C-alpha positions as CSV (number, residue, x, y, z in Angstrom):
1,M,116.8,68.0,133.0
2,T,120.0,68.8,131.2
3,E,119.6,71.4,128.4
4,T,120.4,70.4,124.9
5,T,123.6,72.0,123.8
6,L,124.0,73.6,120.4
7,D,126.3,70.8,119.2
8,E,123.7,68.2,120.3
9,L,120.9,70.0,118.6
10,R,123.1,70.2,115.4
11,A,123.5,66.5,115.4
12,E,119.9,65.8,116.2
13,A,118.6,68.2,113.5
14,T,121.0,67.1,110.9
15,A,120.0,63.4,111.4
16,F,116.3,64.4,111.0
17,L,116.9,66.6,107.9
18,D,119.1,63.9,106.2
19,A,116.3,61.3,106.8
20,N,113.4,63.5,105.6
21,A,114.6,66.0,103.0
22,A,117.1,66.3,100.2
23,P,120.0,68.8,100.4
24,K,119.7,71.8,98.1
25,P,121.9,71.6,95.0
26,A,125.1,73.6,95.2
27,A,124.6,77.2,94.2
28,A,126.0,78.2,90.9
29,A,129.4,79.8,91.1
30,A,128.1,83.0,89.5
31,F,124.8,84.4,88.4
32,T,124.2,84.0,84.7
33,W,121.8,86.3,82.9
34,G,119.0,84.4,81.1
35,E,119.4,81.2,83.1
36,G,117.0,79.9,85.7
37,D,113.8,81.5,87.0
38,D,113.4,85.2,86.5
39,D,110.6,85.6,89.1
40,V,111.4,88.5,91.5
41,A,107.9,89.1,92.8
42,L,107.6,90.4,96.4
43,F,104.4,88.6,97.1
44,E,103.7,85.0,96.5
45,E,100.7,84.7,94.2
46,V,99.7,81.2,93.0
47,E,96.5,79.6,91.8
48,P,94.1,78.3,94.5
49,A,94.8,74.6,93.7
50,E,98.5,75.1,93.9
51,E,98.3,77.1,97.1
52,A,96.2,74.3,98.7
53,R,98.8,71.7,97.6
54,Q,101.7,73.8,99.0
55,L,99.8,74.4,102.3
56,A,99.1,70.7,102.7
57,A,102.8,70.0,102.1
58,A,103.9,72.7,104.6
59,K,101.6,71.3,107.3
60,A,102.9,67.7,106.7
61,W,106.5,69.0,107.1
62,L,105.7,70.7,110.4
63,G,103.9,67.6,111.5
64,A,107.1,65.6,110.9
65,R,109.2,68.2,112.8
66,A,106.7,68.0,115.7
67,A,107.0,64.3,115.8
68,A,110.8,64.7,116.0
69,G,110.5,67.4,118.7
70,L,112.0,70.1,116.5
71,H,108.9,72.3,115.9
72,W,109.0,74.7,118.9
73,L,112.4,74.8,120.3
74,S,112.0,77.9,122.4
75,G,108.5,77.1,123.6
76,P,107.8,76.4,127.3
77,T,108.1,72.7,128.1
78,E,104.6,72.7,129.8
79,L,103.1,73.6,126.4
80,G,105.0,71.0,124.4
81,G,108.1,73.1,123.6
82,R,111.7,72.3,124.2
83,G,112.4,75.2,126.5
84,L,115.6,76.1,124.6
85,G,116.9,79.5,123.5
86,R,116.8,81.7,120.5
87,A,120.2,80.5,119.5
88,H,118.9,77.0,119.2
89,E,116.1,78.2,116.9
90,Q,118.5,80.2,114.8
91,L,120.7,77.1,114.5
92,Y,117.9,74.9,113.3
93,R,116.7,77.5,110.8
94,S,120.2,77.8,109.4
95,L,120.4,74.0,109.0
96,E,117.0,73.6,107.5
97,A,117.8,76.4,104.9
98,R,120.3,73.9,103.4
99,Y,117.6,71.4,102.5
100,Q,114.7,71.3,100.0
101,V,111.6,71.6,102.3
102,P,108.1,72.8,101.6
103,N,107.3,76.5,101.5
104,Q,106.8,77.6,105.1
105,S,105.5,81.2,104.4
106,F,102.0,80.2,105.4
107,F,103.1,80.2,109.0
108,G,105.2,83.4,109.0
109,I,102.5,85.6,110.5
110,G,101.3,83.0,113.0
111,F,104.8,82.2,114.3
112,G,106.3,85.6,114.0
113,M,103.5,87.8,115.3
114,V,100.3,86.0,116.5
115,A,101.7,83.1,118.6
116,P,104.2,85.2,120.6
117,T,101.2,87.5,121.6
118,M,99.1,84.6,122.5
119,L,101.8,83.2,124.7
120,A,102.4,86.6,126.4
121,H,98.8,87.6,126.9
122,G,96.6,84.5,126.5
123,T,94.5,82.5,128.9
124,P,95.1,78.7,129.4
125,E,92.5,78.1,126.8
126,V,94.4,80.3,124.3
127,H,97.7,78.7,125.3
128,A,96.2,75.3,124.4
129,Y,96.2,76.3,120.7
130,L,100.0,77.0,120.6
131,P,101.2,73.4,120.4
132,R,98.8,72.8,117.5
133,M,100.0,76.0,115.7
134,Y,103.6,75.0,116.0
135,A,102.8,71.5,114.8
136,G,101.3,72.9,111.7
137,E,97.7,71.9,112.5
138,L,96.5,75.5,112.8
139,V,97.4,78.6,110.8
140,G,97.1,82.1,112.4
141,C,96.4,85.5,110.8
142,Q,96.4,89.1,112.1
143,L,93.2,91.2,112.1
144,F,94.3,94.8,112.7
145,S,93.8,97.2,109.8
146,E,90.4,98.6,108.9
147,P,89.1,100.6,105.9
148,G,88.6,103.7,108.0
149,A,91.7,103.5,110.2
150,G,94.6,101.9,108.3
151,S,97.8,102.3,110.2
152,D,96.0,104.4,112.8
153,L,95.3,101.2,114.7
154,A,93.8,103.0,117.7
155,G,91.2,104.5,115.4
156,L,89.6,101.1,114.6
157,Q,85.8,100.7,114.9
158,T,85.2,96.9,114.9
159,R,83.3,96.4,118.1
160,A,83.0,93.6,120.6
161,E,80.0,93.7,123.0
162,R,79.9,91.6,126.2
163,D,77.1,89.0,126.4
164,G,77.6,86.9,129.5
165,D,80.6,84.7,129.0
166,E,80.9,85.6,125.3
167,W,81.7,88.7,123.2
168,V,79.8,89.5,120.0
169,V,82.1,90.9,117.3
170,T,80.8,93.0,114.4
171,G,82.9,95.0,111.9
172,Q,85.4,94.7,109.1
173,K,89.1,94.2,108.8
174,V,91.2,94.7,105.7
175,W,94.6,93.8,104.1
176,T,94.7,90.5,106.1
177,S,97.3,88.2,104.7
178,G,96.4,84.5,104.7
179,A,92.9,85.0,106.1
180,H,91.5,82.6,103.5
181,Y,93.4,79.6,104.8
182,A,93.8,80.7,108.5
183,D,92.2,78.8,111.3
184,L,92.7,81.4,114.1
185,G,92.9,85.2,114.0
186,E,94.2,87.7,116.5
187,I,91.7,90.6,116.5
188,I,91.7,93.9,118.2
189,C,88.2,95.3,118.9
190,R,86.7,98.4,120.4
191,T,85.0,97.4,123.7
192,D,84.3,100.8,125.2
193,P,83.6,103.7,122.8
194,D,83.4,106.2,125.7
195,L,87.1,105.8,126.6
196,P,90.0,107.5,124.8
197,K,90.7,105.6,121.6
198,H,93.9,103.9,122.9
199,K,92.1,102.9,126.1
200,G,88.9,101.2,125.0
201,L,90.4,98.3,123.0
202,T,90.5,94.6,123.8
203,G,92.3,91.7,122.0
204,F,90.8,88.3,121.3
205,V,91.6,85.1,119.4
206,V,88.8,84.4,117.0
207,D,87.9,81.1,115.2
208,M,88.2,82.0,111.4
209,H,85.7,79.2,110.7
210,A,83.0,80.5,113.1
211,P,79.5,81.5,111.8
212,G,79.5,85.1,110.7
213,V,83.1,85.3,109.5
214,T,83.3,86.1,105.7
215,V,86.7,86.3,103.9
216,R,86.9,88.0,100.5
217,P,90.1,88.3,98.4
218,L,91.5,91.7,97.5
219,R,92.9,92.0,94.0
220,Q,96.2,93.9,93.8
221,M,97.7,95.8,90.9
222,T,100.3,92.9,90.6
223,G,97.3,90.8,89.4
224,G,97.2,88.5,92.4
225,A,95.3,88.5,95.6
226,A,97.6,87.9,98.5
227,F,95.4,89.9,100.9
228,N,91.8,89.8,102.0
229,E,89.1,91.8,103.6
230,V,87.3,90.0,106.5
231,F,83.7,90.7,107.7
232,F,82.4,89.8,111.2
233,D,78.6,89.6,111.5
234,E,77.8,89.1,115.2
235,V,80.6,86.5,115.6
236,R,80.6,85.0,119.1
237,V,83.9,84.7,120.9
238,P,84.3,83.1,124.3
239,D,85.7,85.4,127.0
240,S,88.3,82.6,127.6
241,H,89.7,83.6,124.2
242,R,90.4,87.2,125.4
243,L,94.0,88.4,125.2
244,G,94.9,90.5,128.3
245,D,92.6,92.6,130.3
246,V,89.4,94.3,129.0
247,N,90.1,97.7,127.5
248,R,93.9,97.1,127.7
249,G,94.2,95.8,124.1
250,W,96.6,98.5,123.0
251,T,99.3,96.8,125.0
252,V,98.4,93.5,123.3
253,A,98.5,95.1,119.9
254,L,101.9,96.7,120.5
255,T,103.4,93.3,121.5
256,T,102.3,92.0,118.0
257,L,103.4,95.2,116.2
258,M,106.9,95.2,117.6
259,N,107.3,91.5,116.7
260,E,105.9,92.3,113.2
261,R,108.4,95.1,112.6
262,A,111.2,92.8,113.8
263,S,110.0,90.2,111.4
264,I,109.6,92.5,108.4
265,G,112.4,94.9,109.1
266,G,114.8,92.0,109.7
267,G,113.8,90.1,106.6
268,G,116.9,91.2,104.6
269,G,119.4,89.6,106.8
270,G,120.9,87.4,104.0
271,S,122.1,89.0,100.9
272,G,119.9,92.0,101.6
273,L,118.3,92.1,98.2
274,G,116.5,88.7,98.3
275,L,115.5,87.6,94.8
276,A,116.5,91.0,93.5
277,S,120.2,90.1,94.2
278,A,123.0,92.4,93.6
279,A,124.4,90.0,91.0
280,R,121.1,90.0,89.1
281,L,121.0,93.8,89.0
282,I,124.6,94.0,87.9
283,E,124.1,91.5,85.1
284,M,121.0,93.3,84.0
285,V,122.9,96.5,83.7
286,R,125.6,94.8,81.7
287,H,123.1,92.9,79.4
288,F,121.4,96.2,78.5
289,D,124.7,98.0,77.8
290,G,124.6,100.3,80.8
291,A,127.9,99.2,82.5
292,D,129.7,102.3,81.1
293,D,127.0,104.7,82.3
294,P,128.4,106.5,85.3
295,L,125.0,107.5,86.6
296,L,123.8,103.9,86.6
297,R,127.0,102.7,88.2
298,D,126.6,105.3,90.9
299,E,123.0,104.5,91.5
300,L,123.8,100.8,91.7
301,A,126.5,101.4,94.2
302,K,124.1,103.3,96.4
303,L,121.6,100.5,96.2
304,Y,124.2,97.9,97.2
305,T,125.4,100.1,100.1
306,G,121.9,100.8,101.3
307,F,121.0,97.1,101.5
308,Q,124.4,96.2,103.2
309,V,123.9,98.9,105.9
310,A,120.3,97.6,106.5
311,K,121.7,94.0,106.7
312,Y,124.2,94.8,109.4
313,T,121.7,96.9,111.3
314,N,119.4,93.9,111.3
315,L,122.2,91.6,112.4
316,R,122.9,93.8,115.4
317,A,119.2,93.8,116.3
318,G,119.1,90.1,115.9
319,A,122.0,89.7,118.3
320,T,120.0,91.6,120.9
321,L,117.0,89.3,120.4
322,R,119.2,86.2,120.7
323,A,120.6,87.6,123.9
324,G,117.1,87.6,125.4
325,G,116.3,91.3,124.6
326,L,112.9,92.4,123.4
327,P,112.1,94.0,120.0
328,G,111.7,97.7,120.5
329,P,110.5,100.7,118.5
330,E,113.9,101.2,116.9
331,L,113.1,98.2,114.7
332,S,110.8,100.6,112.9
333,V,114.0,101.9,111.4
334,G,114.7,98.5,109.9
335,K,111.3,98.3,108.2
336,L,111.7,101.9,106.9
337,A,115.2,101.0,105.5
338,L,113.7,97.9,103.8
339,T,110.9,99.8,102.0
340,A,113.3,102.7,101.0
341,N,115.7,100.2,99.5
342,L,112.9,98.3,97.7
343,T,111.5,101.6,96.3
344,A,115.0,102.6,95.1
345,T,115.4,99.2,93.5
346,A,112.1,99.5,91.7
347,D,113.0,103.0,90.4
348,F,116.4,101.7,89.3
349,V,115.0,98.7,87.4
350,A,112.4,100.9,85.7
351,R,115.1,103.2,84.5
352,V,117.3,100.4,83.1
353,L,114.5,98.4,81.5
354,G,112.3,101.3,80.3
355,P,109.4,100.1,78.1
356,R,110.6,96.4,78.4
357,V,109.0,96.3,81.9
358,Q,105.6,97.4,80.6
359,A,104.7,94.6,78.1
360,D,105.4,90.9,78.1
361,T,107.4,90.1,75.0
362,G,108.7,86.8,76.5
363,E,112.2,88.3,76.9
364,W,113.9,86.9,80.1
365,G,114.4,89.2,83.0
366,T,112.2,92.1,81.7
367,F,108.5,92.0,82.2
368,A,108.9,89.7,85.3
369,W,110.1,92.8,87.1
370,S,106.6,94.4,86.8
371,R,105.4,92.3,89.8
372,F,108.3,93.6,91.9
373,I,107.6,97.2,90.9
374,C,103.8,96.9,91.4
375,G,104.3,95.1,94.7
376,T,106.7,97.6,96.3
377,P,104.0,100.1,97.3
378,G,102.3,97.3,99.3
379,M,105.5,96.9,101.3
380,R,105.3,100.6,102.3
381,I,101.9,99.9,103.9
382,A,102.5,96.4,105.4
383,G,103.5,96.4,109.0
384,G,102.6,100.0,109.5
385,S,102.8,102.7,106.8
386,D,106.1,104.6,106.3
387,E,104.5,107.7,107.6
388,T,103.4,106.1,110.9
389,L,106.8,104.5,111.4
390,R,108.5,107.8,110.9
391,N,106.4,109.3,113.6
392,I,107.4,106.5,115.9
393,V,111.1,106.9,115.1
394,G,110.9,110.7,115.5
395,E,109.1,110.6,118.8
396,R,110.4,107.5,120.5
397,V,113.9,107.2,119.1
398,L,114.9,110.9,118.4
399,G,112.8,112.5,121.1
400,L,111.0,114.9,118.7
401,P,107.7,116.5,119.6
402,K,104.8,114.2,118.7
403,E,102.7,114.6,115.6
404,P,99.3,116.3,116.4
405,G,96.7,113.6,116.9
406,I,99.2,110.7,117.0
407,D,100.1,109.5,120.5
408,S,102.7,106.9,119.7
409,T,105.1,108.0,122.5
410,T,102.4,107.6,125.2
411,A,101.5,104.3,123.6
412,F,105.0,102.9,123.9
413,R,105.4,104.3,127.4
414,D,102.2,102.4,128.3
415,L,103.8,99.3,127.0
416,A,106.9,99.8,129.1
417,K,104.8,100.1,132.2
418,N,103.1,96.8,131.5
């Protein structure tokens, strides 16, 4: 079978997009303060009815892509994929970005973190879910963090006990994005409490609609509830839904975590600032008569430089992935750079706006920033806390002595062996 060339895929994808979506309107020549939407929130928070409408539209769009054979370009042909490369996927994404299509953020965790782990470590029964995930029929979530462990994943206590051909899962997970609309969850459980904490873990794929699964929203200081806590009360999981070998779940978890950090850390590949664009910040400074303040100008220049450096670092890491390389622990640097830049942006905005960011007076481009500022601390936790990632960078990248009680170097060495 002849592989589809990039030019052939471009023609195929363009024909599909032209027939099923409208092109995005041309971008304005320049950002104008006071015009358009002033929403700069880091986390999407909408009412349940609107979220359900958006999810249905997103699933329908992926269904249309699947019917056209454009839903899983890099997937194995035996599982319904096209067997193409990362370059083909990147090309399609760049083409689709030019069109008005439904919000696809519902699938970010499933496609970026859960599905690659299922493909790498799953049984044939687990692999059977992948075509349905990429066709938009099933949504995945990641069940790692716990109230008593947080970013110390190896310290988790949710247990899975063998009962014949099934496992009985009991415990609690927390900060789970999308759990309330997810169909499948990748969960790491403790299966042997007598082994060292990194050794007695096992990964599974759990049905989020199974009896005993309870999902409760967690209210954030932004006012929304983008995260959840999930309770498991003797939930039965078939052994055929196990990921990897029994008590080797740390390797499974690291596969997910490295893809997660690649996804989060590489998220600023475009302008670098996302909704909080450089043009928006510059015009905000001008609007509030700060353009002649040398301190503000210097701080703004540092912000812009920080995001540009992060962008080019991410582009370099992306080139490695497109060439067939694997995401490594150095991608923790990208995630740390992102949160550092977001924190600096929040501090800068608070300085410029002052009291305007604390009360909603209806003035454009002021109180809207409160959701950005209140959401920034969450980004410092998501995908591994900044403190945990600094340990990984220090030990794995810089070769520094390991933090007492944290064995990230050994963990990554174990991954390399497997």
